[in-house]
C-alpha beads as a LAMMPS data file, in Angstrom:
LAMMPS data file: protein, C-alpha beads

119 atoms
118 bonds

1 atom types
1 bond types

-500.0 500.0 xlo xhi
-500.0 500.0 ylo yhi
-500.0 500.0 zlo zhi

Masses

1 110.0

Atoms # bond

1 1 1 11.852 -14.770 -3.899
2 1 1 9.141 -13.045 -2.018
3 1 1 5.438 -13.608 -2.510
4 1 1 2.910 -10.905 -1.594
5 1 1 -0.705 -11.148 -1.593
6 1 1 -3.153 -8.114 -1.176
7 1 1 -6.739 -8.261 -0.153
8 1 1 -9.553 -6.075 1.121
9 1 1 -10.033 -3.411 -2.037
10 1 1 -13.574 -3.015 -2.880
11 1 1 -16.000 -0.378 -3.687
12 1 1 -16.961 2.492 -1.324
13 1 1 -18.912 5.558 -1.396
14 1 1 -17.010 8.916 -0.320
15 1 1 -16.327 9.086 3.032
16 1 1 -16.059 5.623 3.512
17 1 1 -13.285 3.339 4.559
18 1 1 -11.580 0.326 3.868
19 1 1 -8.580 -1.689 4.662
20 1 1 -5.877 -3.016 2.635
21 1 1 -3.870 -5.934 3.434
22 1 1 -0.496 -7.726 2.297
23 1 1 0.526 -10.680 3.116
24 1 1 4.307 -11.622 2.666
25 1 1 5.749 -14.931 2.126
26 1 1 9.133 -14.090 4.383
27 1 1 10.235 -11.001 6.094
28 1 1 11.641 -8.027 3.886
29 1 1 13.140 -4.445 5.008
30 1 1 10.732 -2.501 3.573
31 1 1 7.030 -2.522 2.301
32 1 1 4.901 -0.311 0.677
33 1 1 1.583 0.518 -0.954
34 1 1 1.637 2.124 -4.453
35 1 1 -1.084 3.177 -6.748
36 1 1 -2.277 3.520 -10.277
37 1 1 -5.691 5.295 -11.868
38 1 1 -6.572 4.708 -15.403
39 1 1 -4.188 6.843 -17.593
40 1 1 -1.763 8.096 -14.761
41 1 1 1.263 6.814 -13.573
42 1 1 1.610 4.573 -10.801
43 1 1 2.521 6.768 -7.543
44 1 1 3.500 6.036 -4.365
45 1 1 1.050 5.820 -1.391
46 1 1 3.023 4.770 1.615
47 1 1 5.912 3.013 2.979
48 1 1 7.197 1.050 6.254
49 1 1 10.350 0.463 6.663
50 1 1 11.734 -2.110 9.478
51 1 1 12.557 0.491 12.015
52 1 1 8.995 1.333 11.791
53 1 1 9.105 4.476 9.846
54 1 1 6.201 5.602 7.297
55 1 1 6.172 7.930 4.645
56 1 1 2.924 9.413 3.485
57 1 1 1.815 10.843 0.170
58 1 1 0.834 14.405 0.740
59 1 1 -2.589 13.474 -1.127
60 1 1 -3.133 10.663 1.798
61 1 1 -1.948 12.424 4.632
62 1 1 -4.063 12.172 7.671
63 1 1 -6.689 10.113 5.861
64 1 1 -4.845 6.838 5.844
65 1 1 -2.658 4.610 8.164
66 1 1 0.323 2.044 7.139
67 1 1 1.008 -0.362 9.696
68 1 1 2.601 -4.108 9.950
69 1 1 2.467 -6.848 11.787
70 1 1 5.851 -8.326 11.917
71 1 1 4.568 -11.676 13.292
72 1 1 2.758 -12.475 10.430
73 1 1 4.519 -10.281 8.068
74 1 1 1.512 -8.449 6.768
75 1 1 1.594 -5.066 5.556
76 1 1 -2.196 -3.179 6.239
77 1 1 -3.235 0.213 4.964
78 1 1 -6.362 1.591 6.916
79 1 1 -7.726 4.177 4.361
80 1 1 -10.523 6.505 5.830
81 1 1 -12.422 9.429 4.375
82 1 1 -12.298 8.201 0.798
83 1 1 -12.457 9.908 -2.203
84 1 1 -13.841 9.429 -5.757
85 1 1 -9.802 10.371 -6.707
86 1 1 -8.404 7.362 -4.400
87 1 1 -9.956 5.398 -6.999
88 1 1 -6.897 2.700 -8.507
89 1 1 -5.422 -0.312 -8.472
90 1 1 -3.166 -0.722 -5.510
91 1 1 -0.276 -2.267 -5.080
92 1 1 1.597 -3.759 -2.387
93 1 1 5.828 -3.826 -2.990
94 1 1 8.480 -5.104 -0.938
95 1 1 12.269 -5.550 -0.781
96 1 1 15.015 -6.780 1.076
97 1 1 17.374 -3.943 0.279
98 1 1 17.789 -0.860 2.516
99 1 1 19.402 1.152 -0.347
100 1 1 16.450 -0.117 -3.034
101 1 1 14.088 0.693 -0.395
102 1 1 15.412 4.279 0.264
103 1 1 15.013 4.860 -3.605
104 1 1 11.275 3.259 -3.620
105 1 1 13.010 0.497 -5.987
106 1 1 11.162 -2.507 -4.666
107 1 1 11.882 -5.856 -6.542
108 1 1 9.005 -7.524 -5.271
109 1 1 5.274 -6.835 -6.416
110 1 1 1.777 -8.040 -5.669
111 1 1 -0.913 -8.395 -8.615
112 1 1 -3.167 -5.696 -6.933
113 1 1 -6.276 -5.057 -5.608
114 1 1 -8.981 -2.358 -6.682
115 1 1 -10.421 -0.140 -4.650
116 1 1 -13.230 2.250 -6.306
117 1 1 -14.914 5.380 -4.459
118 1 1 -18.104 6.539 -5.786
119 1 1 -18.823 9.803 -5.358

Bonds

1 1 1 2
2 1 2 3
3 1 3 4
4 1 4 5
5 1 5 6
6 1 6 7
7 1 7 8
8 1 8 9
9 1 9 10
10 1 10 11
11 1 11 12
12 1 12 13
13 1 13 14
14 1 14 15
15 1 15 16
16 1 16 17
17 1 17 18
18 1 18 19
19 1 19 20
20 1 20 21
21 1 21 22
22 1 22 23
23 1 23 24
24 1 24 25
25 1 25 26
26 1 26 27
27 1 27 28
28 1 28 29
29 1 29 30
30 1 30 31
31 1 31 32
32 1 32 33
33 1 33 34
34 1 34 35
35 1 35 36
36 1 36 37
37 1 37 38
38 1 38 39
39 1 39 40
40 1 40 41
41 1 41 42
42 1 42 43
43 1 43 44
44 1 44 45
45 1 45 46
46 1 46 47
47 1 47 48
48 1 48 49
49 1 49 50
50 1 50 51
51 1 51 52
52 1 52 53
53 1 53 54
54 1 54 55
55 1 55 56
56 1 56 57
57 1 57 58
58 1 58 59
59 1 59 60
60 1 60 61
61 1 61 62
62 1 62 63
63 1 63 64
64 1 64 65
65 1 65 66
66 1 66 67
67 1 67 68
68 1 68 69
69 1 69 70
70 1 70 71
71 1 71 72
72 1 72 73
73 1 73 74
74 1 74 75
75 1 75 76
76 1 76 77
77 1 77 78
78 1 78 79
79 1 79 80
80 1 80 81
81 1 81 82
82 1 82 83
83 1 83 84
84 1 84 85
85 1 85 86
86 1 86 87
87 1 87 88
88 1 88 89
89 1 89 90
90 1 90 91
91 1 91 92
92 1 92 93
93 1 93 94
94 1 94 95
95 1 95 96
96 1 96 97
97 1 97 98
98 1 98 99
99 1 99 100
100 1 100 101
101 1 101 102
102 1 102 103
103 1 103 104
104 1 104 105
105 1 105 106
106 1 106 107
107 1 107 108
108 1 108 109
109 1 109 110
110 1 110 111
111 1 111 112
112 1 112 113
113 1 113 114
114 1 114 115
115 1 115 116
116 1 116 117
117 1 117 118
118 1 118 119
């Protein structure tokens, strides 16, 4: 079992920045950030694996940066130039299995942290 604890959400005006953190209770092969806005399906935001490879949704490329502190098993998401459409509950996810990671089929999920961007 892996416990994930997110922090760093909040309210910000458009154009502002936030940093989300996700502390994992142990090492995992991959970690990622997902988000879900009211009335919408959950979508992937960014992922990071143990080889340092990262992926980003087109909607956040150039604005968000995912990184990981391996010593602390903590994942970060730096969000710059935030837009109202970034408003959502942001979830951290993780998995040990490389295949599940490749399919974004994560087994472990955090409780989420709310990000609200006002115009």
